[in-house]
C-alpha positions as CSV (number, residue, x, y, z in Angstrom):
1,M,-47.9,61.6,23.7
2,R,-47.3,59.5,20.5
3,S,-44.6,57.1,20.2
4,P,-41.8,57.9,17.7
5,L,-41.7,54.2,16.5
6,P,-44.1,53.2,13.7
7,P,-46.5,50.5,14.6
8,Q,-45.5,46.9,14.2
9,K,-47.4,44.8,11.6
10,V,-48.8,41.6,13.1
11,N,-48.8,38.5,10.7
12,S,-52.1,36.7,11.4
13,N,-50.8,33.4,9.7
14,S,-47.5,33.4,11.6
15,G,-48.8,30.7,14.0
16,N,-49.8,28.0,11.5
17,M,-47.1,28.4,8.7
18,A,-44.0,26.3,8.3
19,P,-40.9,28.2,8.5
20,K,-39.6,29.3,5.2
21,L,-36.3,27.4,4.0
22,E,-33.9,30.1,2.8
23,L,-31.5,29.5,-0.2
24,P,-28.3,28.9,1.6
25,Y,-29.9,26.2,3.8
26,S,-31.6,24.6,0.7
27,A,-28.4,24.6,-1.3
28,A,-26.4,23.0,1.4
29,L,-29.1,20.4,2.0
30,V,-28.9,19.5,-1.9
31,W,-25.1,19.5,-1.7
32,L,-25.2,17.0,1.1
33,V,-27.7,14.9,-0.8
34,F,-25.3,14.9,-3.9
35,V,-22.4,14.1,-1.7
36,S,-23.9,11.2,-0.1
37,L,-24.7,9.7,-3.6
38,I,-20.9,9.7,-4.5
39,P,-19.2,6.4,-3.9
40,P,-16.2,6.5,-1.7
41,A,-12.7,6.5,-3.3
42,E,-10.6,3.4,-2.8
43,A,-7.3,4.9,-2.8
44,Y,-6.9,8.5,-2.1
45,D,-3.3,9.6,-2.1
46,A,-1.3,12.8,-1.9
47,G,-1.7,13.5,-5.7
48,D,-5.6,13.4,-5.3
49,A,-5.4,15.7,-2.2
50,L,-3.2,18.1,-4.1
51,A,-5.5,18.2,-7.1
52,L,-8.5,18.9,-4.9
53,L,-6.7,21.8,-3.0
54,L,-5.5,23.2,-6.2
55,G,-8.9,23.1,-7.9
56,T,-10.4,24.6,-4.8
57,V,-8.2,27.4,-4.7
58,L,-8.5,28.1,-8.4
59,A,-12.4,28.0,-8.1
60,V,-12.3,30.4,-5.1
61,V,-9.9,32.9,-7.0
62,G,-12.0,32.8,-10.2
63,F,-15.2,33.5,-8.2
64,C,-13.6,36.4,-6.5
65,A,-12.1,37.8,-9.9
66,C,-15.5,37.6,-11.4
67,L,-17.2,39.2,-8.3
68,G,-14.7,42.1,-8.6
69,W,-15.2,42.5,-12.3
70,Y,-18.9,42.8,-11.8
71,A,-18.5,45.1,-8.9
72,R,-16.3,47.5,-11.0
73,R,-18.5,47.2,-14.1
74,R,-21.6,48.0,-11.9
75,N,-20.0,51.2,-10.2
76,G,-18.8,52.3,-13.5
77,Q,-15.0,52.0,-13.2
78,L,-14.8,49.9,-16.2
């Protein structure tokens, strides 16, 4: 009797190849390198924290708005 599953492909180079670095991991690595190059702030007060929080929130909302616009345009709803 034949198996219903298709035969598995075997990669002959899997034993001697380095693991592939995926995009999110490489982007995180580059981000960490850039962050390590920034000198620390001498005085970090509540105004700076509020500005950072507000900038982060606006960036996330803007990204979500662009993603929603792209999805609607792609589905033909615009």
